[in-house]
KEKE-3310 file (N, C-alpha, C; in steps of 0.2 Angstrom, whole numbers, plus 5000, padded with zeros to 4 digits):
npx = (5284:5280:5274:5262:5252:5246:5256:5272:5289:5302:5317:5316:5320:5335:5349:5348:5340:5326:5309:5292:5279:5265:5257:5264:5263:5263:5256:5243:5243:5253:5247:5237:5227:5232:5246:5248:5247:5255:5267:5281:5284:5284:5294:5306:5305:5311:5303:5304:5300:5299:5298:5291:5291:5287:5275:5265:5261:5255:5255:5250:5238:5242:5256:5261:5263:5257:5260:5259:5267:5272:5274:5263:5262:5270:5263:5251:5255:5259:5246:5240:5245:5237:5223:5219:5209:5206:5217:5216:5204:5210:5220:5211:5204:5214:5218:5208:5208:5214:5206:5193:5197:5198:5185:5179:5187:5183:5171:5172:5178:5169:5157:5143:5125:5127:5127:5139:5141:5132:5134:5146:5142:5132:5144:5151:5141:5138:5150:5153:5142:5126:5127:5141:5140:5131:5138:5148:5141:5138:5151:5153:5145:5147:5151:5169:5171:5159:5159:5172:5171:5163:5170:5181:5189:5197:5203:5215:5219:5208:5211:5222:5219:5209:5216:5218:5207:5208:5217:5210:5201:5190:5183:5181:5167:5161:5149:5153:5165:5172:5179:5192:5200:5200:5204:5217:5224:5223:5228:5241:5246:5245:5253:5262:5270:5271:5284:5291:5307:5317:5308:5291:5288:5294:5285:5278:5288:5292:5280:5278:5290:5285:5275:5279:5289:5281:5276:5268:5265:5269:5262:5266:5263:5253:5238:5222:5209:5195:5183:5178:5162:5151:5135:5134:5146:5161:5173:5187:5200:5201:5216:5224:5230:5223:5224:5220:5215:5212:5201:5203:5196:5192:5192:5200:5198:5206:5201:5196:5178:5170:5177:5176:5163:5160:5169:5177:5168:5157:5143:5140:5139:5130:5113:5101:5114:5126:5129:5141:5145:5142:5151:5159:5173:5186:5193:5207:5224:5240:5257:5274:5290:5305:5322:5332:5346:5344:5334:5317:5318:5308:5299:5289:5295:5310:5308:5299:5306:5307:5295:5286:5277:5271:5258:5252:5240:5230:5217:5201:5192:5200:5203:5191:5187:5198:5195:5181:5184:5193:5183:5176:5183:5193:5210:5215:5215:5222:5231:5229:5243:5254:5269)
npy = (4613:4600:4583:4580:4589:4594:4591:4594:4598:4609:4619:4633:4644:4645:4637:4619:4620:4612:4613:4609:4613:4613:4600:4592:4582:4565:4555:4549:4544:4535:4526:4521:4510:4509:4512:4500:4490:4492:4495:4489:4490:4503:4508:4501:4509:4521:4527:4534:4536:4544:4541:4549:4553:4564:4573:4584:4601:4614:4632:4641:4652:4656:4656:4644:4627:4614:4596:4582:4566:4549:4542:4539:4541:4552:4562:4562:4566:4580:4585:4582:4592:4603:4598:4584:4576:4577:4571:4559:4555:4556:4547:4535:4537:4535:4523:4515:4518:4510:4498:4505:4510:4502:4500:4513:4519:4510:4513:4526:4525:4521:4524:4536:4536:4519:4500:4495:4504:4502:4487:4491:4496:4487:4478:4486:4488:4475:4471:4483:4487:4496:4509:4513:4515:4525:4534:4537:4543:4555:4561:4563:4572:4583:4598:4604:4612:4608:4594:4593:4600:4592:4583:4586:4597:4607:4622:4623:4609:4606:4616:4611:4600:4605:4614:4604:4604:4615:4615:4608:4616:4618:4627:4629:4630:4624:4613:4594:4594:4589:4577:4576:4583:4574:4560:4564:4568:4556:4546:4551:4551:4536:4531:4539:4551:4553:4557:4564:4559:4570:4577:4579:4576:4563:4551:4557:4556:4542:4535:4540:4534:4520:4520:4522:4513:4501:4503:4514:4533:4548:4563:4582:4600:4598:4604:4599:4600:4596:4583:4569:4563:4548:4541:4542:4540:4543:4544:4546:4560:4577:4585:4602:4604:4597:4583:4567:4556:4540:4531:4517:4511:4522:4540:4549:4564:4575:4589:4604:4602:4611:4615:4603:4599:4610:4618:4608:4595:4602:4603:4590:4588:4581:4583:4586:4596:4587:4588:4590:4600:4611:4615:4625:4635:4634:4645:4656:4651:4655:4654:4654:4654:4650:4650:4644:4645:4639:4630:4638:4649:4645:4654:4649:4637:4628:4614:4613:4613:4599:4594:4591:4599:4614:4622:4640:4643:4647:4645:4640:4651:4661:4653:4653:4667:4670:4661:4666:4679:4676:4669:4679:4686:4694:4699:4690:4697:4691:4677:4660:4650:4639:4630)
npz = (4966:4977:4983:4995:5002:5016:5022:5025:5023:5024:5021:5027:5034:5039:5031:5034:5045:5046:5044:5049:5040:5041:5046:5061:5072:5072:5077:5074:5062:5065:5073:5064:5054:5041:5043:5051:5042:5031:5038:5035:5023:5020:5031:5024:5013:5018:5028:5045:5061:5076:5093:5106:5123:5132:5129:5129:5135:5146:5147:5162:5168:5181:5181:5183:5177:5168:5162:5151:5151:5148:5159:5170:5183:5186:5178:5184:5198:5195:5192:5204:5212:5210:5209:5218:5218:5203:5199:5202:5194:5181:5182:5182:5169:5161:5163:5159:5144:5136:5135:5130:5118:5106:5103:5102:5091:5082:5080:5076:5063:5054:5041:5044:5040:5042:5038:5042:5053:5062:5064:5072:5083:5090:5092:5102:5111:5116:5122:5130:5136:5140:5147:5144:5130:5131:5137:5128:5117:5123:5124:5111:5107:5114:5120:5123:5134:5141:5143:5149:5161:5167:5173:5177:5190:5191:5183:5176:5172:5165:5154:5149:5142:5134:5125:5113:5107:5099:5090:5080:5076:5086:5097:5115:5117:5106:5101:5100:5100:5110:5108:5102:5111:5122:5116:5111:5123:5131:5123:5121:5135:5137:5126:5121:5109:5092:5080:5065:5060:5056:5050:5046:5034:5031:5031:5018:5009:5009:5006:4993:4987:4988:4980:4967:4967:4965:4952:4949:4948:4954:4952:4951:4952:4942:4938:4940:4929:4928:4934:4926:4923:4921:4919:4933:4939:4943:4931:4928:4927:4918:4914:4917:4904:4894:4895:4897:4911:4915:4927:4936:4947:4956:4959:4969:4978:4987:4991:4995:4999:4992:4982:4974:4972:4965:4954:4949:4948:4941:4931:4932:4946:4959:4962:4974:4981:4991:5010:5014:5003:5008:5017:5028:5030:5043:5056:5053:5054:5060:5057:5063:5059:5067:5067:5079:5092:5103:5115:5121:5135:5146:5159:5167:5170:5167:5164:5155:5142:5139:5133:5118:5114:5118:5125:5125:5131:5143:5149:5148:5145:5139:5128:5121:5120:5110:5100:5096:5091:5080:5072:5069:5060:5065:5072:5085:5101:5112:5107:5104:5108:5101:5104)
capx = (5278:5281:5269:5262:5247:5248:5262:5277:5295:5307:5322:5312:5324:5342:5351:5350:5334:5319:5303:5287:5275:5259:5257:5271:5262:5261:5254:5236:5246:5257:5242:5232:5227:5236:5252:5250:5248:5261:5274:5287:5286:5285:5300:5310:5307:5315:5301:5307:5296:5303:5295:5291:5288:5284:5271:5262:5259:5253:5257:5244:5237:5246:5262:5263:5262:5255:5261:5259:5272:5270:5274:5257:5262:5272:5258:5246:5259:5258:5240:5237:5246:5231:5218:5219:5202:5207:5223:5211:5200:5214:5222:5206:5203:5219:5218:5201:5208:5216:5200:5189:5200:5196:5178:5179:5190:5179:5165:5175:5181:5164:5153:5138:5124:5129:5128:5146:5141:5127:5138:5151:5137:5131:5149:5152:5136:5139:5156:5154:5136:5123:5130:5146:5138:5127:5144:5152:5136:5138:5157:5154:5140:5149:5158:5176:5169:5155:5163:5178:5169:5158:5173:5187:5187:5203:5203:5221:5218:5203:5213:5228:5216:5204:5219:5219:5203:5208:5220:5206:5196:5184:5184:5178:5160:5158:5147:5156:5173:5175:5181:5200:5204:5200:5209:5224:5227:5224:5234:5248:5247:5246:5257:5267:5269:5276:5287:5295:5313:5320:5303:5284:5288:5297:5279:5278:5294:5291:5272:5280:5293:5282:5271:5284:5292:5274:5274:5264:5268:5266:5264:5265:5262:5248:5231:5216:5203:5188:5184:5174:5157:5147:5132:5134:5153:5169:5178:5193:5200:5205:5220:5222:5233:5218:5226:5214:5219:5205:5202:5200:5192:5189:5195:5200:5198:5207:5202:5188:5171:5167:5179:5175:5156:5160:5174:5179:5161:5153:5137:5140:5138:5123:5106:5104:5120:5126:5130:5148:5147:5140:5156:5161:5180:5186:5197:5213:5230:5246:5263:5279:5295:5312:5329:5335:5352:5343:5327:5315:5319:5302:5298:5286:5298:5312:5306:5295:5309:5307:5290:5286:5271:5270:5252:5249:5231:5230:5211:5194:5188:5205:5203:5185:5188:5201:5191:5176:5187:5195:5178:5174:5188:5198:5216:5214:5219:5228:5231:5232:5251:5256:5276)
capy = (4608:4594:4580:4580:4592:4598:4587:4597:4599:4613:4624:4640:4650:4645:4630:4614:4620:4609:4616:4605:4619:4612:4595:4589:4576:4560:4549:4546:4541:4529:4521:4520:4504:4509:4511:4493:4486:4493:4497:4486:4492:4511:4507:4499:4515:4526:4529:4534:4539:4546:4542:4556:4552:4571:4575:4591:4603:4621:4637:4643:4658:4658:4656:4637:4623:4606:4592:4575:4561:4543:4541:4541:4543:4559:4566:4563:4570:4587:4587:4582:4599:4608:4595:4577:4572:4576:4567:4552:4553:4556:4540:4532:4537:4533:4515:4512:4520:4504:4494:4508:4514:4499:4501:4520:4519:4506:4519:4533:4523:4519:4529:4536:4530:4512:4494:4495:4508:4498:4482:4492:4499:4481:4475:4490:4487:4468:4472:4487:4489:4502:4515:4515:4517:4532:4541:4538:4548:4561:4563:4564:4577:4588:4603:4603:4615:4604:4587:4594:4602:4588:4578:4588:4602:4612:4626:4621:4603:4608:4620:4608:4596:4608:4616:4600:4606:4621:4612:4605:4622:4617:4631:4627:4630:4621:4605:4589:4596:4586:4571:4575:4583:4566:4555:4566:4567:4549:4543:4553:4547:4529:4529:4545:4554:4550:4563:4562:4560:4574:4580:4575:4572:4556:4549:4557:4552:4535:4534:4541:4529:4514:4521:4521:4506:4498:4505:4520:4539:4555:4571:4588:4605:4598:4605:4596:4606:4593:4576:4566:4558:4545:4534:4544:4537:4546:4539:4550:4567:4581:4589:4609:4605:4593:4577:4564:4551:4535:4528:4511:4510:4527:4546:4552:4570:4578:4596:4607:4600:4618:4614:4597:4600:4616:4618:4600:4591:4606:4601:4583:4587:4578:4588:4592:4595:4584:4593:4593:4605:4619:4615:4631:4635:4637:4651:4655:4649:4658:4649:4658:4648:4653:4645:4646:4641:4637:4631:4644:4649:4647:4657:4644:4631:4624:4607:4613:4613:4593:4594:4592:4604:4619:4628:4644:4643:4647:4645:4640:4658:4663:4650:4655:4672:4669:4657:4670:4684:4673:4668:4685:4688:4698:4697:4689:4701:4686:4671:4654:4649:4632:4631)
capz = (4970:4980:4986:5003:5004:5023:5027:5021:5028:5020:5024:5026:5038:5037:5029:5040:5049:5041:5047:5046:5037:5043:5051:5065:5075:5066:5081:5072:5057:5068:5076:5060:5051:5036:5045:5053:5036:5026:5041:5034:5016:5021:5033:5019:5009:5021:5035:5051:5065:5082:5099:5110:5130:5134:5123:5128:5142:5144:5153:5165:5170:5188:5180:5184:5170:5167:5157:5151:5149:5147:5165:5172:5191:5186:5175:5191:5204:5193:5193:5212:5216:5209:5212:5220:5213:5196:5197:5202:5188:5176:5182:5180:5163:5157:5165:5155:5139:5132:5134:5128:5113:5100:5102:5101:5085:5078:5078:5072:5057:5049:5038:5046:5044:5037:5041:5046:5060:5066:5068:5078:5089:5092:5096:5107:5116:5119:5126:5135:5138:5137:5150:5141:5124:5132:5139:5122:5113:5126:5122:5103:5105:5119:5119:5127:5141:5146:5144:5154:5167:5172:5174:5181:5194:5191:5178:5174:5169:5159:5150:5146:5137:5129:5119:5109:5103:5095:5084:5076:5077:5090:5103:5120:5117:5100:5100:5096:5101:5116:5107:5101:5117:5126:5112:5110:5130:5133:5118:5123:5140:5136:5120:5119:5103:5086:5076:5059:5061:5049:5047:5045:5027:5031:5028:5010:5004:5008:5001:4985:4985:4988:4975:4962:4967:4962:4946:4950:4946:4957:4946:4955:4947:4936:4939:4937:4927:4931:4934:4921:4926:4917:4923:4939:4942:4942:4926:4927:4927:4914:4916:4913:4898:4890:4896:4901:4914:4916:4933:4937:4953:4959:4959:4976:4978:4993:4990:4999:4996:4988:4975:4972:4969:4960:4949:4948:4945:4938:4929:4935:4953:4961:4963:4978:4984:4999:5015:5013:4998:5012:5022:5030:5032:5050:5057:5050:5059:5057:5059:5061:5060:5070:5067:5086:5093:5111:5117:5124:5142:5149:5165:5170:5173:5164:5162:5149:5137:5136:5129:5111:5113:5124:5124:5129:5132:5150:5152:5143:5144:5134:5121:5119:5116:5104:5095:5094:5088:5074:5068:5067:5057:5069:5074:5091:5106:5115:5103:5107:5104:5100:5103)
cpx = (5281:5274:5268:5256:5249:5253:5269:5284:5300:5310:5319:5315:5332:5344:5352:5345:5328:5314:5298:5282:5269:5258:5265:5269:5258:5259:5247:5239:5249:5252:5236:5232:5230:5244:5254:5251:5253:5268:5281:5288:5287:5293:5306:5312:5309:5309:5303:5304:5301:5299:5296:5288:5285:5282:5268:5261:5257:5255:5251:5244:5241:5253:5266:5262:5260:5257:5261:5264:5269:5271:5268:5257:5266:5267:5253:5249:5258:5252:5237:5240:5241:5224:5219:5214:5203:5213:5220:5207:5204:5217:5217:5205:5208:5220:5214:5202:5210:5211:5194:5191:5197:5189:5176:5181:5186:5173:5167:5176:5176:5161:5147:5132:5126:5127:5133:5145:5137:5130:5143:5148:5136:5137:5152:5147:5137:5145:5157:5148:5133:5125:5136:5144:5134:5133:5148:5147:5137:5146:5157:5149:5142:5154:5164:5174:5163:5157:5168:5175:5165:5164:5180:5185:5192:5203:5210:5220:5213:5207:5219:5224:5212:5209:5220:5213:5204:5214:5216:5199:5189:5186:5180:5171:5156:5156:5151:5163:5176:5180:5189:5203:5204:5205:5216:5228:5227:5228:5241:5250:5249:5252:5263:5265:5274:5278:5290:5302:5316:5314:5296:5284:5291:5291:5278:5282:5293:5285:5275:5284:5291:5277:5274:5287:5286:5272:5270:5268:5265:5267:5262:5265:5257:5241:5226:5211:5195:5188:5177:5169:5153:5142:5131:5141:5158:5173:5185:5194:5203:5210:5221:5225:5230:5220:5221:5217:5212:5208:5199:5195:5188:5193:5194:5202:5200:5209:5196:5183:5168:5170:5178:5168:5155:5162:5174:5174:5158:5145:5134:5139:5132:5118:5102:5111:5121:5129:5136:5149:5144:5145:5159:5168:5181:5190:5203:5219:5236:5251:5269:5286:5302:5317:5332:5341:5350:5335:5324:5316:5312:5302:5294:5290:5302:5311:5302:5299:5309:5301:5289:5282:5271:5264:5253:5243:5230:5223:5205:5192:5193:5204:5196:5183:5192:5198:5186:5179:5190:5190:5175:5178:5193:5204:5215:5218:5225:5227:5232:5237:5253:5264:5278)
cpy = (4601:4590:4580:4585:4596:4594:4589:4599:4603:4617:4631:4646:4650:4638:4626:4614:4617:4610:4612:4612:4618:4607:4594:4583:4571:4554:4546:4542:4534:4523:4519:4513:4503:4509:4503:4488:4487:4496:4495:4489:4500:4511:4506:4505:4522:4529:4529:4539:4539:4546:4548:4554:4559:4574:4583:4594:4610:4625:4640:4650:4661:4657:4650:4633:4617:4603:4585:4570:4555:4540:4543:4543:4550:4564:4567:4566:4578:4589:4587:4588:4603:4604:4587:4573:4572:4572:4559:4550:4554:4548:4535:4532:4534:4524:4512:4513:4514:4499:4498:4509:4510:4500:4508:4522:4515:4510:4525:4532:4520:4524:4530:4540:4524:4507:4494:4499:4504:4492:4484:4495:4493:4478:4478:4488:4480:4468:4477:4489:4495:4508:4517:4518:4525:4537:4542:4543:4555:4564:4565:4570:4583:4593:4601:4606:4610:4598:4588:4595:4598:4583:4581:4595:4608:4615:4624:4614:4604:4612:4615:4603:4598:4611:4611:4602:4612:4619:4610:4611:4621:4621:4627:4626:4627:4614:4601:4590:4594:4580:4571:4578:4577:4562:4558:4565:4559:4546:4545:4551:4541:4527:4534:4548:4553:4556:4561:4563:4563:4579:4577:4572:4567:4551:4550:4554:4546:4533:4534:4535:4522:4514:4520:4515:4500:4499:4512:4527:4545:4560:4576:4594:4603:4599:4602:4601:4602:4585:4574:4562:4555:4540:4536:4542:4541:4541:4542:4558:4570:4585:4597:4609:4600:4586:4573:4558:4547:4533:4521:4509:4516:4534:4549:4558:4574:4586:4598:4606:4606:4617:4608:4597:4606:4615:4610:4596:4595:4605:4594:4582:4585:4584:4585:4590:4592:4589:4595:4599:4612:4620:4623:4631:4637:4643:4650:4654:4652:4654:4654:4653:4652:4648:4649:4642:4638:4637:4636:4643:4650:4648:4652:4639:4628:4618:4606:4612:4604:4590:4595:4599:4608:4623:4633:4646:4642:4645:4643:4646:4661:4660:4652:4662:4673:4667:4663:4675:4682:4672:4674:4689:4695:4695:4696:4695:4698:4679:4666:4652:4642:4633:4624)
cpz = (4971:4983:4994:5006:5011:5026:5022:5026:5023:5026:5023:5030:5036:5035:5035:5045:5045:5047:5044:5045:5039:5049:5055:5068:5071:5070:5078:5067:5059:5070:5071:5057:5045:5037:5048:5047:5031:5029:5038:5027:5017:5025:5027:5014:5012:5027:5041:5056:5073:5089:5103:5117:5133:5130:5123:5135:5140:5150:5156:5168:5177:5188:5182:5177:5172:5161:5157:5148:5150:5154:5170:5180:5190:5183:5182:5196:5201:5195:5201:5215:5216:5211:5212:5218:5206:5194:5198:5196:5182:5176:5179:5173:5158:5158:5161:5147:5134:5130:5129:5119:5107:5098:5099:5092:5080:5075:5074:5064:5052:5047:5042:5041:5039:5042:5045:5054:5064:5068:5072:5084:5093:5095:5103:5114:5119:5123:5131:5139:5137:5141:5146:5133:5125:5133:5132:5117:5116:5124:5115:5102:5109:5116:5124:5133:5145:5147:5150:5161:5171:5174:5179:5185:5194:5184:5172:5169:5164:5153:5146:5141:5132:5122:5114:5103:5098:5089:5078:5073:5080:5096:5109:5121:5112:5102:5097:5096:5106:5114:5106:5107:5122:5121:5112:5117:5132:5129:5120:5129:5139:5132:5120:5113:5098:5082:5071:5061:5054:5046:5046:5038:5025:5028:5020:5007:5004:5005:4995:4983:4983:4981:4968:4960:4964:4956:4945:4949:4950:4953:4952:4950:4941:4937:4935:4936:4928:4930:4929:4924:4920:4920:4931:4944:4940:4937:4925:4928:4921:4917:4913:4907:4893:4892:4899:4903:4916:4923:4933:4941:4955:4957:4965:4975:4985:4993:4994:4995:4992:4981:4971:4969:4965:4954:4945:4945:4940:4937:4932:4942:4956:4963:4968:4980:4990:5003:5015:5008:5002:5017:5023:5032:5040:5050:5055:5056:5056:5061:5058:5064:5061:5069:5074:5088:5101:5111:5121:5131:5146:5158:5169:5173:5167:5161:5156:5142:5135:5133:5122:5110:5119:5122:5128:5127:5139:5152:5145:5141:5139:5128:5117:5116:5110:5099:5092:5090:5081:5069:5065:5063:5059:5072:5082:5096:5110:5111:5107:5103:5105:5098:5103)
residu = (PRO:VAL:ALA:GLY:GLY:ALA:VAL:LYS:THR:SER:GLU:VAL:THR:LEU:PRO:GLY:PHE:ARG:HIS:ASP:LEU:CYS:ALA:MET:ASN:LEU:SER:MET:PHE:ALA:GLY:SER:PRO:PHE:HIS:ALA:ALA:TYR:LYS:THR:GLN:LEU:GLU:ALA:ALA:GLY:LEU:SER:LEU:MET:PRO:VAL:THR:HIS:SER:PHE:SER:SER:VAL:LEU:ASP:ASP:GLY:THR:TRP:LEU:GLY:VAL:ASP:THR:ASP:LEU:ASN:ALA:THR:ALA:THR:ARG:MET:ALA:ARG:ARG:SER:GLU:ALA:ASP:ALA:ARG:VAL:TRP:LYS:ALA:MET:ALA:GLY:GLN:PHE:GLY:ALA:ASP:ALA:PRO:HIS:LEU:PHE:GLY:LEU:LEU:GLY:THR:PRO:VAL:PRO:SER:TRP:ALA:MET:ALA:ARG:ALA:LEU:TRP:ARG:ALA:TRP:ARG:ALA:LYS:GLY:LEU:PRO:TRP:CYS:MET:ASP:THR:ALA:ARG:LEU:LEU:LEU:SER:SER:PRO:ARG:ASN:TRP:LEU:SER:ALA:ARG:PHE:GLU:ASP:ASP:GLY:VAL:ARG:ALA:LEU:MET:ALA:ALA:TRP:GLY:MET:HIS:LEU:ASP:PHE:GLY:PRO:ASP:VAL:ALA:GLY:GLY:ALA:LEU:PHE:PRO:TYR:LEU:GLU:SER:MET:ALA:ASN:GLN:CYS:PHE:GLY:MET:ALA:LEU:GLY:ARG:GLY:GLY:ALA:ASP:THR:ILE:ILE:ARG:ALA:MET:VAL:ARG:CYS:ILE:GLU:GLN:ALA:GLY:GLY:GLU:VAL:ARG:THR:GLY:THR:PRO:VAL:ALA:SER:ILE:ARG:VAL:SER:GLY:GLY:ARG:ALA:GLN:GLY:VAL:THR:LEU:ALA:ASP:GLY:THR:GLN:LEU:ASP:ALA:ARG:ARG:ALA:VAL:VAL:ALA:ASN:VAL:HIS:PRO:ARG:GLN:LEU:TYR:GLY:ARG:LEU:LEU:GLY:LYS:ALA:ALA:PRO:ASP:PRO:LEU:PRO:ALA:PRO:ALA:ARG:LEU:ARG:PRO:GLY:PRO:GLY:THR:MET:MET:ILE:HIS:LEU:ALA:GLN:ASP:ALA:LEU:PRO:ALA:TRP:ARG:ALA:GLY:ALA:GLU:LEU:GLN:ARG:PHE:ALA:TYR:VAL:HIS:VAL:ALA:PRO:SER:LEU:ASP:GLN:MET:ALA:ARG:THR:TYR:ARG:GLU:ALA:MET:ALA:GLY:LEU:LEU:PRO:ALA:GLU:PRO:VAL:LEU:VAL:VAL)
# end
């Protein structure tokens, strides 16, 4: 076993071919407050991020494609071939993103409900006004289809953005799913994408090294049997072999909530159980790793080889069917592919 959770890189096909087994896109990590605070230490410990200008694209039903790169005019020109109105909306949205992002991420980074959330809302209202706050509320509550259809007229442009919702298990008609397509699309347009040089596990290897340099220890292959609780506070953990580890400040459990409030907390779990304890897993995702001697020869256009992500998700309706079939436990007749 190795550290990393869903951030793992391994040679699973042929020697020398390192594959990211789960996560690949490190853009949110690269733009996080954690990275900003510890960038120097992490880079000294081996962290190496690789900027990508041609971030994502989609192959569409009519055999054409759309793609987003950091050249705003190039992206808008591609869109204008399908809809000049959509190209104008895209450019306006991208132009506003830099001013909107700090307030949006401020809201997303606070617990709900909390005084911190109230302060973030107050700052956003003072800086952006009530109409912006209302638009943001609609964004947070809307499905991808509803939000995109209200702003873009071309099905291809909508599909281009909506594909990001599927990464987080938000089908086109799932309420609350519009946020990630907006954020990922605009962030990739304005800032590009960050990948790990040599694999996504560059962040894990650097973190482990920093922990060890600070005197900490990272144990793997060591199952936790239970979390010890006293007076309503987590005091530490008991390992499967009976070893007890005491916590100075907190026990952080990066597991499914059902495991946390079930096996790990046991009788010490709060009564009644909080909402996360009832979290339902999303649909399954299958990943196939290939060792190839050349990039795919895309019939839609050779320029697709320049993009980090190519989505084969040609329409909102196709993505909706795929999502419904997956949620029903069926193997989709036409899957959404992320290449």
